[in-house]
N, C-alpha and C positions, 0 to 999 in steps of 0.2 A: 260443144258451144255452147256455152253459158247465156243466156239474154238478160241484157242486161234496160230497163226504163230510164231515164232522163231524171237526171238528179231533184229537178224541183216536183217529178211527180214521184218520187220514191218512198216515201211515206205521205198517203192522203189523210187529208186532216181529220176525216171523220175518224180517225185511227190514232189521231193524237189525241181530240177529245175523248173518243173513249177510253184511253190509258190514264185521262187525267179525273175523269169523273169519277163521281162517290159511285161501290158497287151496288148491282140494283140487286142480287141475289144476295145469299146467306153469303158469309165469310169463311174464307179458311183457316180454320183454327189448328194450333200446334198440337199433333199427333204424338200419341204416347208407343215408342216401339223401343222394349225393353234393351239396353246398353247402347242405344245410337244414341249421339253428339248433336243436338240441334242448333241448327244456325239459321239466322234470319239470312238470306243471300240478295232480297229483292222486296221494295216495298210498291206495288202495282194497283190499280185499281180501288184502294183504299184499305189495299190486306198486307199480311205481313206473309212471303213468300219463303218457306222451311227447305232445307237440306237436311236430311237425317244420314249423319257421317257413322259408318260402323268400321270400326281401327281394328286391326289388329293386334292381337296379344303380344302385350311388351311394348307397343309401339312407341317410340319416343320420338316426336313433332322437332324434336331442335337438332336430330341427329339424323334421323331417316329420310330417305326418299323415295317412299314408297311410289308402287305405278295405282292408278284409281280409276275408279269406272262408276260414273252415274247413268242410273238408270230412269225412265221415265215411264209412267204407267200410262196401259189405254185406256181406252173407255170413248171412244167416237171424237175426241174435241169436246164432249158434251161433259162428260164426270171421270171416276175410276177412283180408286182404293190407293192409295200411296203405299201400303204395302205391297203390293202386286209383288214386287221383285225382293222383298225380304228374305227371303228362301237365299236366292244367289245373290245377296249382299253378305249375308253370312256365310255362306259358303266360300267369295271372294277373299270376307277376313281374315278365314283362316286359313287359305291359302298364301296370306302375307299381303292382299291390296287394301286399299283404301276403298272401302264402296258406299255409294253412294245413293240414296232416293230421295227425289227430287220430286216438290210439287211444283205445280202449276198452274195458270188461271184458266179453266174451262165453263164452257155455258151456263152451269146448272149455278153454279156456285158467283160467277163474276159478268155472267151475260156477254162474252167475251167472243172471238171468233178464231178458226185456225193461223191467223196472223199471229195473235197473241202468245198462243199456243206456242210457234216457232219462235218468236221472239225472247220468251221466256227463258224457252231450253236453250238458247244462245248465250242469254244472262247469265244462266244456272254453269257452265263448262268458264267463261268468262269471269266468272266470280274465284271458283277452284284454282283457276291458274294464275290470277292474281294472289291466292292466299297458298299457293301452294306450300312457299315456304314456312310458314307459322303453322302449316297443318301437316306438314313432314311429307308431301307430296312430290313426285319429280313432274316438272310441268310439262314433261316431255313423253310422257308415257302416261295419258290423260283419255281413257275410253269412253263411250257413250251406248249407252244401253237400251231398248225398248222394244214395246210389245202394241201390234197395231198402231193405235194413233200414236200411241209414245214410239213406237217405232220410227215410226213419220217423222216425230219429233225430232229424237236422237240422228236418224238420216239428216233433217235438214239441218241441225248443227255441225255437221260433218260437210255437208254441200253447198249449201248453198251463201253468198256472198252477199244477200242482201237480205231485207226484214230483221234487221237488228231492231233492240230497243232504242229508238232514238236517244232517250232518259238513262241509258247506260252511263256509270260512269266507267272511265277509263276504259274508252273504245278502241287503244290502239294497242289492248289486251287482246291477243288470237281467243275466238269463239270456238276455234276449233279442233275438234278433236282428234287424238291419234291414229285412234282405232273405231271401229263401227259393232256393236254386236246386235243386231235387230231379231225379233221375234213377229214373225208372220204382219209384214209395217205395208201400210198404206202409202208406200212411197211413190207411187202415180198416182198423180191428182190430175191429168189429164183427161180429156174432152170425155174418154170410156173408161178411166179410173177413177179411185176412190173418193167421193164428197167432191167429185167438181163443182156441183150449182152452190155449196161452202165458200169453194175456195177460187174461183174463177175467176176473183175479181184481183187476184195477185198472182195469177197462172200467166206463163208461166212460173214466175222466179219459187215459186212459193213448193215447187215437186221437184223432187230428190232426182227422181227418175229422166228429168229433163234438164238438169245442169250435172251432166256427170263431164268433167275434165283431167286431166292428169295431176292434180294436185290434192284430188278425193283421199280419207283415209281410207288405207283396207278393211273388207266387211264381211262377216261371216253372217248370212242370211238361214232362218230355219220354217219352213213350210211347209202346212199337210198338203197332200194332192186333192181334196176336196174341202176348202178352202172355197166359201162362197164371197169372198170379198179380194183377194187375190189370187187370179189365175195364175197358173203353172208358168202360162209363156212369159206374163207379167214379170215373176221370178227369172227364166229363163233368159231372157232380153237381157233385165240388167243386170245381170252376170255379162252376158256376152260384151255390154255395153261399157261394162268397167273393165275388162280384160281387153279392149278395143283401144280404150284410152291408157295402158299400160298399170291399172291400178287393181291389187289383187281383190278378189272376190271367190267367196265359198259359197255355196247352195247345197242347203242339205233336204230334202224332200222324204215326207214320209206318208208314206202308202195309206189312204183311206181316212186321215186325219181332217177334224175341221178346224174351223176358226178358235185362237187359243189353246189346241191339244198342248200346248208347251207349260202352261199352268197346273200343277201337281193336283189341282183341285178338280180341273174338269178332265184331260188329257191321261190322269193316272201316273204311279210311281214310276212307270219304265219310262215311259216318256219325257219324263221329267229329269231321272235320272241322265236319258241320252242326251239330251239336249245339254242338260249341264257339265257333262263328259267332252262334250263337242266343243264348247265355249271355251273348255280350261284348255283344249290341246290348240285352240287358235290362238289363247293369248299367250302360250309358252310360245308359240312359231314368232310370235312378234315381240317377244321380249319383255314380256308382261310378266309372266310367271315362269318359274324352272322346277323341273322334277315332276313327277304322275301325277296323275288324279288324286285327291285325298280320299280315297272310299268311307273312310270314319269319317269324315267332315260332312261328305256329301248327306250319308244318312243321318247322320245328328241332323241335318237343316231337315230330313224328310216330316212331313205330316201326316203321312197314310196313304196318301191318296184322298184326303177330307178336303175339301174347300177352307184355303187362310182365314182364321178371322181377322174381321177389320181391326186395323188400328184406334185405336179409343184416341177421342179425343176430348179436350177439356169443355166444349157445348155442342152440343146437339146442334144440326145442319137444321135450317127450318125449311131448305131448297128441296125439291121435289128437280129429279132429272127429267130436262127437255126431251130425251129422247132416250129409247134404250141403250146404257153402256155397252159397248165393244167390248172384247179382252185383249 
């Protein structure tokens, strides 16, 4: 059962003011991700917010209707690297999907709250669906993915009926993806969950785990058993609650692994390869992909277990992280 605030309280005045106010910190700059097509999906807090599209080889937007996925980076709602899911995006583009890395507002750059992170995530999915024909995307096969706080954003796009950006044009276009790919997501924001002190103003509306209903998209979740932010019990309850609502939910637990283990630079190549293979299988099951895992493509995006380089921007940020970023 979903919880709903009365309409007059749905968008607090403070949030509207924050959205219209100029950025208090350094601005988001356009990143350089070789081979990606960059487009602005939204302007908020004085910044352009960018999407970076990795298209399959030979993609013809005039004729093709490809499945797509939008990835959101992690960083505790404080910061994060747009290139976190570049490897995943390049792999899925090789498999025939339009794979997208999405930027969104965070505390270190725009002095925003988790509420704006959710609003931007929903805006990004809405923009992709609205522009699906121009981009050569199937509007009925759009997935959302992300890690940690980015996993929260991805889950929120699929499970929350509220907290859209009131400034979004074409609000009638659905911001709900058709599948969720979640890497150690902080999707329980309740009193015993992650980030409740920062999200309690919008709780329970902002917590995906507290808004499970039968119309939610199917989800796959990856979690290490030694994750310090998301207990295994939280993930198991999420899976059980999804299945009780009649929604497919897949959970893969990785024994002894900590938060962020799916990143090749942190958890190593073996974990990276395994999670990508399982992601691939899930997307095949959901009709987004066909055929076996492309092992050659997977190896081609590997960095050999090294930390991925940060995407270059046109200008260096002057902001400092307000808190340590989580993967």
